[in-house]
C-alpha positions in Angstrom: 96.4 44.7 7.4 94.2 42.9 9.2 91.9 43.9 12.3 94.7 42.5 14.7 97.9 44.6 13.1 95.1 47.8 13.0 94.5 47.7 16.8 98.5 47.2 17.3 99.0 50.4 15.4 96.6 52.0 17.2 98.1 50.7 20.6 101.5 52.2 19.6 100.4 55.6 18.9 98.2 55.6 21.7 101.3 54.8 23.7 103.9 57.0 21.8 100.7 59.9 22.4 101.2 59.0 26.0 104.9 58.4 26.8 105.1 62.3 24.7 102.6 63.4 27.3 104.7 62.1 30.4 108.2 63.3 28.8 106.2 66.8 28.4 105.1 66.2 32.7 108.6 65.7 33.7 110.1 68.6 32.1 107.7 71.0 33.4 108.1 69.7 37.0 111.8 70.6 36.5 111.8 73.5 34.9 109.0 75.2 36.7 109.5 73.4 40.4 112.7 71.8 40.2 111.3 68.6 41.0 113.4 65.5 39.6 111.9 62.7 37.6 114.3 59.4 37.3 113.4 56.3 35.6 114.2 53.6 38.1 111.8 52.5 40.4 110.7 54.6 43.4 108.8 54.4 46.4 107.8 58.2 45.5 105.4 59.2 42.8 104.8 62.4 41.4 101.3 63.1 39.4 101.0 65.6 37.1 97.3 67.1 36.6 96.5 65.6 39.8 96.9 68.5 42.2 94.8 71.1 44.2 95.5 73.8 41.4 93.7 70.9 38.8 90.7 71.0 40.9 91.2 67.2 42.2 90.4 67.0 46.4 92.4 64.8 48.1 90.0 62.3 49.1 89.4 61.7 45.3 93.4 61.1 45.5 93.6 59.3 48.6 91.1 56.6 47.2 92.7 56.2 43.9 96.3 55.8 44.9 95.0 53.6 48.1 93.8 51.4 45.4 97.4 50.3 44.3 99.0 49.4 48.0 100.1 51.2 51.6 100.0 54.9 51.0 102.6 56.8 54.0 102.4 60.1 52.6 100.2 62.1 50.1 101.4 65.3 50.0 99.4 68.3 47.7 100.8 71.7 47.9 98.6 75.2 47.2 97.7 76.0 43.8 99.7 73.5 42.3 98.9 70.6 38.8 100.6 68.4 40.7 100.8 66.0 43.9 103.5 63.5 45.3 102.7 59.8 46.8 104.9 58.1 49.1 104.3 54.5 49.0 105.3 51.7 51.6 107.1 49.4 48.8 108.2 50.1 45.3 106.5 47.0 44.3 103.3 48.9 45.4 104.4 52.3 43.8 105.3 50.4 40.1 101.8 49.3 40.6 100.2 52.7 40.7 102.3 53.7 38.4 101.0 51.3 35.6 97.8 52.0 36.7 97.3 55.6 37.1 99.9 56.8 34.6 97.6 58.1 31.4 94.3 57.3 33.5 91.8 59.8 32.8 89.5 61.0 35.8 86.0 63.1 36.1 86.5 65.5 38.8 84.3 65.3 42.0 81.9 68.2 41.9 82.4 69.0 38.6 82.2 67.4 34.5 85.7 68.2 33.7 88.1 65.8 33.0 91.6 65.8 33.5 93.9 62.8 32.6 96.9 62.1 35.3 100.4 61.4 34.3 103.0 59.6 36.5 106.7 59.8 36.9 108.9 58.5 40.1 111.3 60.6 41.5 113.7 59.7 44.0 113.1 63.0 46.9 111.1 65.3 47.3 112.1 68.4 49.6 109.7 70.3 51.8 110.2 73.1 54.1 109.1 72.6 57.3 105.7 73.9 58.3 105.9 77.0 60.6 102.7 78.1 62.3 100.9 81.4 60.6 99.7 83.7 63.4 96.4 85.6 62.5 97.4 89.0 61.9 97.5 91.2 65.3 94.1 92.3 67.0 92.4 89.4 64.3 89.8 87.2 66.5 87.6 84.5 65.5 85.0 83.4 67.8 83.1 80.1 66.6 79.3 79.1 66.5 78.5 82.3 67.7 74.7 81.7 67.0 72.8 78.4 67.3 72.0 76.7 64.0 68.4 77.5 64.7 69.2 81.8 65.8 70.7 81.3 62.1 67.8 80.1 60.2 66.2 83.1 61.5 68.5 85.3 60.8 68.6 84.1 56.8 64.8 84.5 57.0 64.3 87.4 58.3 66.3 88.9 55.3 63.6 90.3 52.5 65.6 91.1 49.3 62.6 91.7 47.5 62.9 95.0 48.8 65.9 97.0 47.1 65.1 100.7 47.8 68.3 102.1 48.9 70.8 99.9 47.1 71.3 101.3 43.8 74.7 102.8 44.2 75.7 99.4 45.7 73.8 97.2 43.1 75.6 99.5 40.0 79.3 98.0 41.5 78.8 95.0 42.9 76.4 93.5 40.0 74.9 89.9 41.2 75.8 90.4 44.5 72.9 91.2 46.9 73.0 93.9 49.2 71.4 95.3 52.0 72.4 98.3 54.2 70.4 99.6 57.9 71.7 102.5 59.5 74.1 104.3 57.2 74.4 103.2 53.3 78.0 101.9 53.0 78.9 103.3 49.3 81.1 101.2 47.3 82.2 103.4 44.8 84.1 105.4 47.8 84.0 103.0 50.6 82.1 105.1 53.0 79.1 106.5 54.1 77.3 109.7 54.3 76.9 110.2 58.4 74.9 113.2 57.4 72.0 110.8 56.3 70.9 108.2 58.5 68.5 105.8 56.9 65.1 105.2 58.7 64.4 102.5 61.2 68.2 101.8 62.9 69.3 98.2 63.0 67.1 95.3 62.9 65.5 93.9 65.3 66.7 90.5 65.4 70.5 91.3 65.8 70.3 92.6 69.4 70.2 90.2 71.1 73.1 89.0 68.8 75.3 92.6 69.7 74.1 92.1 73.2 76.1 89.0 73.3 78.8 90.3 71.8 78.6 93.2 74.5 78.6 91.1 77.6 81.3 89.1 75.9 83.7 91.4 75.1 84.0 90.9 71.7 83.1 94.9 71.2 83.2 98.1 73.3 80.7 99.9 71.2 77.6 99.0 70.0 77.4 99.5 66.1 75.1 101.6 64.4 75.7 100.6 60.8 75.0 97.1 59.2 76.0 95.7 55.7 74.3 92.7 54.8 75.7 90.8 51.6 74.9 87.6 49.7 77.6 85.8 48.3 77.2 83.1 45.3 79.8 80.7 44.5 82.3 82.3 42.6 82.2 85.8 44.1 84.2 87.6 45.8 85.1 91.1 47.4 88.8 92.7 46.2 91.3 93.6 48.7 90.6 96.6 51.0 90.8 98.8 54.0 87.9 100.0 55.4 88.1 103.7 55.8 89.8 104.6 58.6 87.9 108.2 59.1 84.1 106.5 58.5 84.3 103.8 61.0 85.5 103.2 64.5 88.4 100.3 65.4 86.4 97.8 65.8 84.6 95.8 63.1 82.8 92.5 63.0 81.3 90.2 60.8 79.2 87.0 61.1 78.8 84.2 58.7 76.4 82.1 57.8 75.0 79.9 55.3 78.2 78.6 54.4 82.0 78.8 55.4 84.4 80.7 53.8 88.6 81.3 53.7 89.3 85.4 53.3 92.7 86.8 52.8 94.5 89.3 55.1 97.5 90.8 53.8 100.0 93.1 54.9 102.1 96.5 53.4 105.5 94.1 53.1 103.8 91.4 51.0 102.8 89.0 54.4 99.7 87.0 53.2 97.4 85.0 55.8 94.3 82.9 54.9 92.0 82.7 57.4 89.2 80.5 57.3 85.7 81.8 58.8 83.2 78.9 59.5 79.6 79.4 59.0 78.5 80.7 62.1 81.4 82.6 63.1 82.0 85.6 64.1 85.8 87.8 62.8 86.3 90.5 65.3 89.4 93.0 63.2 90.3 95.7 65.8 94.1 97.4 65.6 96.1 96.6 63.3 94.0 94.2 61.3 91.8 96.3 60.8 93.5 99.6 60.1 96.7 98.2 58.0 95.8 95.1 56.5 93.5 94.6 53.5 90.9 91.9 53.6 89.4 90.4 50.9 87.7 87.2 49.5 89.0 85.5 46.5 86.4 84.7 43.6 86.5 81.3 43.2 84.2 78.0 43.6 86.8 76.5 45.5 88.9 76.9 48.8 92.0 74.9 49.6 91.2 74.2 53.6 93.2 71.7 56.2 91.8 67.8 55.4 91.5 67.2 58.8 89.3 68.4 61.4 92.2 69.3 63.5 91.8 72.8 62.3 88.5 74.2 60.7 88.7 77.7 61.8 91.7 79.8 62.0 94.8 80.9 59.8 94.8 78.0 57.1 98.3 76.7 57.0 100.5 75.6 53.8 101.4 71.7 55.6 100.9 70.0 51.9 100.2 66.9 54.0 96.6 68.2 55.1 94.9 70.4 52.0 92.3 69.6 50.0 89.6 71.9 47.6 86.5 72.4 49.6 83.6 73.9 47.3 82.1 76.6 47.9 78.4 77.6 49.2 76.2 80.6 49.6 77.1 82.6 52.3 75.4 85.8 54.1 77.3 88.2 56.1 76.1 90.6 58.3 79.2 93.1 59.3 78.4 95.7 61.9 80.1 98.7 62.0 80.3 101.8 64.5 80.0 105.4 62.8 83.0 107.7 63.4 82.5 110.9 64.4 85.9 112.7 64.6 89.0 112.5 62.4 91.2 109.0 63.0 94.2 109.2 65.2 96.0 105.6 64.3 99.5 104.9 63.7 99.4 104.0 60.7 99.4 107.1 58.9 100.1 105.7 55.9 97.4 104.2 55.4 95.0 106.6 57.2 92.9 109.0 55.2 92.5 111.2 58.2 96.2 111.9 58.5 96.6 112.2 55.3 95.9 115.6 54.6 98.1 117.0 57.9 101.1 114.3 56.7 100.8 116.3 53.4 100.9 119.7 55.5 103.7 118.3 57.5 105.7 117.1 55.0 109.5 117.9 54.3 110.2 120.5 51.9 112.0 118.3 49.3 109.4 117.4 48.2 108.7 121.2 46.9 112.0 122.1 45.4 115.5 120.7 44.1 117.0 122.7 46.2 115.6 121.6 49.4 115.7 117.7 48.2 119.4 117.9 47.1 120.1 119.6 50.6 118.2 116.9 52.2 120.8 114.0 50.4 123.8 116.0 51.1 123.1 115.7 54.9 121.2 112.4 55.0 123.0 110.7 52.2 127.0 111.8 51.3 127.7 113.4 54.6 126.8 110.3 56.5 128.8 108.2 53.9 131.9 110.2 54.4 131.3 109.3 57.8 130.7 106.0 57.9 133.0 104.5 54.7 135.4 102.3 56.2 132.9 100.8 58.4 130.9 100.5 55.4 132.8 98.8 53.3 134.1 95.7 55.9 130.5 94.9 55.4 130.4 95.0 51.6 132.9 92.3 50.5 130.6 89.5 48.9 129.2 90.4 45.5 125.6 89.4 45.2 124.7 86.5 42.1 122.3 87.7 40.2 124.3 91.0 39.3 127.8 89.2 38.8 125.8 86.8 36.4 124.8 89.7 34.8 128.3 91.3 34.4 129.5 87.8 33.6 127.6 86.9 30.4 128.8 91.0 29.0 130.8 90.5 26.0 135.0 90.1 26.1 136.2 94.1 26.1 132.8 95.7 27.3 133.3 99.5 28.6 130.9 98.7 31.7 129.9 102.0 34.2 129.5 100.9 37.9 127.4 104.3 39.0 127.1 104.5 42.3 130.3 101.9 42.6 130.7 102.4 46.9 133.9 100.3 47.5 134.4 98.6 44.0 133.3 95.2 44.6 132.3 94.6 41.1 134.8 96.5 39.7 136.8 93.1 39.8 134.5 90.4 38.7 135.0 89.7 35.3 138.8 90.6 34.1 137.6 90.4 30.7 135.4 93.9 31.2 136.8 97.5 31.4 135.0 98.4 34.1 134.9 102.3 35.7 133.0 103.5 38.6 132.1 106.7 40.7 130.3 107.5 43.6 129.7 111.0 45.4 131.6 109.6 48.4 135.4 110.4 48.5 136.3 108.0 51.3 134.8 105.1 49.1 136.6 106.4 46.2 139.7 106.0 47.7 139.3 102.6 48.8 138.5 101.9 45.4 142.2 102.9 44.3 143.9 101.2 47.0 142.2 98.0 45.3 143.9 99.3 42.1 140.3 99.9 40.3 139.9 102.8 38.5 137.4 105.2 39.9 136.7 109.0 40.6 134.2 111.3 42.5 131.0 112.2 40.8 126.9 112.7 41.3 124.9 109.9 39.7 122.7 112.7 37.7 126.1 114.3 35.9 128.6 111.4 35.3 131.5 112.8 33.1 131.5 110.3 30.7 130.7 111.1 26.9 127.0 109.7 25.5 126.7 106.6 24.1 130.2 105.1 25.1 129.0 102.1 27.6 127.9 98.8 26.3 126.6 98.2 29.9 126.2 100.2 33.2 125.1 99.2 36.7 122.9 101.1 39.3 123.2 99.1 42.7 121.2 99.8 45.7 121.4 104.1 44.1 118.3 105.4 43.4 116.6 104.8 46.1 119.0 107.4 48.1 117.0 110.0 45.5 114.3 112.3 47.3 112.0 113.0 44.4 110.4 111.0 41.6 112.3 113.6 39.0 115.3 113.2 40.8 114.8 109.6 40.5 113.7 109.3 36.8 116.4 111.7 36.1 119.1 108.8 37.3 118.4 106.3 35.2 117.9 109.3 32.8 121.5 109.5 33.0 122.5 105.5 32.9 120.6 105.3 29.3 122.4 109.1 28.2 126.0 106.7 29.0 124.5 103.2 27.1 125.0 102.6 23.2 122.1 102.1 21.8 121.6 97.9 22.1 123.6 98.8 25.6 122.4 97.4 29.0 121.9 98.6 32.5 120.6 97.0 35.4 119.4 98.4 38.7 118.2 97.3 41.9 116.1 99.6 44.2 115.0 98.6 48.0 111.6 96.8 48.0 108.8 98.3 50.1 107.6 94.6 50.3 110.3 93.1 52.4 107.9 89.4 52.1 106.9 88.5 48.4 105.7 85.1 47.3 105.5 83.7 50.6 108.9 84.1 51.3 110.8 86.4 53.8 113.9 88.6 52.3 117.0 87.9 53.7 117.5 91.4 55.4 113.9 90.1 57.6 115.7 86.8 58.3 118.9 88.5 59.7 116.7 89.8 63.1 118.5 87.6 66.1 119.0 88.4 69.2 122.5 90.1 70.4 124.4 87.1 71.5 125.9 88.4 74.6 127.6 91.1 72.9 127.2 94.3 71.2 126.8 94.1 67.5 125.7 96.7 65.4 122.8 97.4 62.9 124.3 97.2 59.3 121.3 97.7 56.4 121.9 99.2 53.6 120.3 97.1 50.7 117.6 95.1 52.5 120.4 92.1 52.2 123.7 91.3 52.2 123.9 87.7 50.8 126.1 85.6 52.1 129.3 86.6 53.8 128.3 89.7 53.8 128.8 90.8 57.2 125.4 92.1 58.9 125.1 93.5 62.0 122.1 93.6 63.8 120.8 94.3 67.5 116.9 94.6 66.4 116.1 94.6 70.0 118.3 97.7 71.1 117.2 99.5 67.9 114.5 101.8 68.7 116.0 102.6 72.1 118.7 103.9 70.3 116.7 105.6 67.7 114.5 107.2 70.6 117.6 108.5 72.5 119.6 110.1 68.8 116.1 111.6 68.0 116.2 113.0 71.8 119.2 114.1 71.9 118.9 118.1 71.6 122.6 118.5 71.6 123.1 116.5 68.1 125.9 114.3 69.9 127.0 111.4 68.1 125.4 111.8 64.5 122.9 114.0 62.7 120.3 113.8 65.2 119.5 117.8 64.8 118.5 117.1 61.0 116.7 113.8 61.8 114.2 116.0 64.3 113.6 118.4 61.4 113.6 116.2 58.5 109.9 115.1 60.3 110.6 111.4 58.2 109.9 108.4 60.4 113.2 106.1 61.6 113.0 102.7 60.3 113.0 99.9 62.6 116.1 98.2 61.6 115.2 94.1 60.6 111.5 94.7 59.9 108.9 95.5 57.7 108.4 99.0 56.3 105.3 101.1 56.9 106.4 104.4 54.6 108.3 104.5 51.5 110.2 107.8 52.3 112.4 107.1 55.6 115.5 107.4 57.7 117.6 104.2 58.6 119.8 104.0 61.3 123.9 103.1 60.8 125.3 102.2 63.9 128.8 103.2 63.4 130.9 100.3 64.7 132.5 101.4 68.1 135.8 103.3 67.5 135.6 103.3 64.3 135.9 106.7 62.7 135.5 107.6 58.9 139.8 106.9 58.4 139.3 103.3 59.7 141.1 104.4 62.7 140.2 102.2 66.3 139.0 103.6 69.3 139.4 101.4 72.2 136.2 101.9 74.7 135.9 98.3 75.6 136.7 100.5 79.2 133.2 102.7 79.1 130.1 101.7 81.2 127.4 100.3 79.0 125.0 103.6 78.4 127.0 105.5 78.9 127.6 108.9 76.8 130.9 108.5 76.5 130.1 105.2 75.0 126.9 107.3 72.8 129.9 109.1 71.7 132.1 106.6 70.6 129.5 104.3 68.9 127.3 107.0 66.7 124.2 106.0 65.4 123.7 108.1 61.6 120.3 108.4 59.7 120.9 107.7 55.6 117.7 108.6 53.8 115.9 106.0 51.5 113.2 106.0 49.5 111.4 102.2 49.2 110.1 101.3 45.8 106.3 99.1 45.9 105.9 96.6 43.3 106.0 98.0 40.0 107.0 101.8 40.6 110.9 101.0 39.3 109.2 99.9 35.5 106.6 102.6 35.1 109.0 105.2 36.0 111.3 103.2 33.1 108.6 103.3 30.9 108.3 107.0 30.6 111.9 107.2 29.0 111.1 106.1 25.4 114.8 105.6 24.8 115.2 102.7 26.5 113.2 99.4 26.8 112.5 97.0 29.5 114.1 93.6 28.8 113.7 91.9 31.9 112.0 92.9 36.0 112.2 90.6 38.7 112.4 90.6 42.8 116.0 89.6 43.9 115.6 88.7 47.9 114.0 92.7 49.2 115.1 94.2 45.9 113.0 94.9 43.0 115.4 95.0 39.7 115.3 95.5 36.1 117.4 95.2 33.0 117.2 98.2 30.7 118.2 98.2 27.2 119.2 101.7 24.6 116.9 101.5 21.5 
């Protein structure tokens, strides 16, 4: 073979390899991102390996794609390994396709090479960008100090001294730290209040603190300072500064470089906040006490490319994001040491109040009898009362549960433990399904629908061992009030299954916002449209056509009214007072795992479904309250990983699948 033939063979091999890589990129985009590539020419290109997640910044990619024509839009989703380019014409897009597909580029600020793979796309849908608010109580002050003052403060630090930070250095490895006033202990996130450090705060900080006091950024002069120096790639683990250690205000001055700090709410909401060089971060109230804050260890931050927003929250605007290489940042963090216990309004995360909570905690944590009694009052009795109204709001099956039932083999024996009104008992006619529930009234509703159901306790189902091919437990186990009883409910499901049989479990999640998406439960919050509406919140969501009655603005008032009604009218108010459990405000995030959730019984509907007209009664009257009683149901909402951890303690089962589904933690179990 001559040299020309050898060159053609090499070129053919190279083209085939490029085509394989291109097809692989196309399949990956479809499988993981839902982006469908097309074979015909369009104005839009998706560039695999050309994303922020690969380390490609906007300026570098924009220069490349603009060489091929007029770029109308360049979209770069955060942390994704691809971008989307829209050209002014199909001819320009075709030129870019021919030029960039298979092109190897060297990343700016790095020696790493990446190869771009390009495909045409018809269209790409992006959600409208909603500005992200800062956590409540968080404030940013730009340019608090001048560049000259910044330089003086940095030069004043003597890093050669290391007399009081041995404890910190062990835990922080290469990070440089200095303490003044009191040593901040990183092993327990606290200070020794009885051992002040000699010398107090540095003199150079005096003018800075006077300025903060004068401008109203702080109310009390701090007496503790921690100086940290971070090299690119270093970070801070997410944490809340210990409530008992420090007062409300915590301020931090960023010098030397800008950086992005991540804040996270207990319900899963996250806010990335840009801290510009020479800016002051002020944390008070909710942002200080409830949200964790930390810095992800990485060498690049995702930031806004334009100059319009260089401070505050980083909005995930795919049309205005790029990478920013981190520099060496030095932080001056000031705190005021607390001299009395913290009495904040966030007891679930307050170390001062957790001891008191344990002393005052409901006795159901201490005995099986008390646990059963609490469930009788706040679960079983309530569902008997609200059965008809509850059933009227539970008629649309949830898609992933339907999918589980439809994939079971024909003729399978399936038990729905906690079947409610039986909405899953007739999903798959090829299955033999039986249901059971603690509520006689709900079981009667199943009977009216010609379903096979009976009354029993989920901890003791009168069905033989290993007699079921599958079981489902939907929105049941979160009603058990101790960890032991919740585990016993899982164990009972396992007992019913034959070896190889599967169980599907759904429980309500503490995290009602997950992967930056609000659950349907939170999204359903809306204002009343000129008429009385009731609140219905069984399992955080009612997919598709489930009737969700919401009167969020009135819910707190209604709950307070019931709690203060010593005559126990229209519900179980006396028991609510006695239980000492927090009453959850419907359609809001959870701040406690063990809560009472209000159910506003639809006006005039009693447990037998008989209607009572109350249209002529004045709003807010005692009579109307009696016609529209409020009941409270006990829930233990599960934190991420809690359900899986409980299941793993049982040797007879293995977790086949676990996932989050619109405000619920879910597992599929298989019996060994």
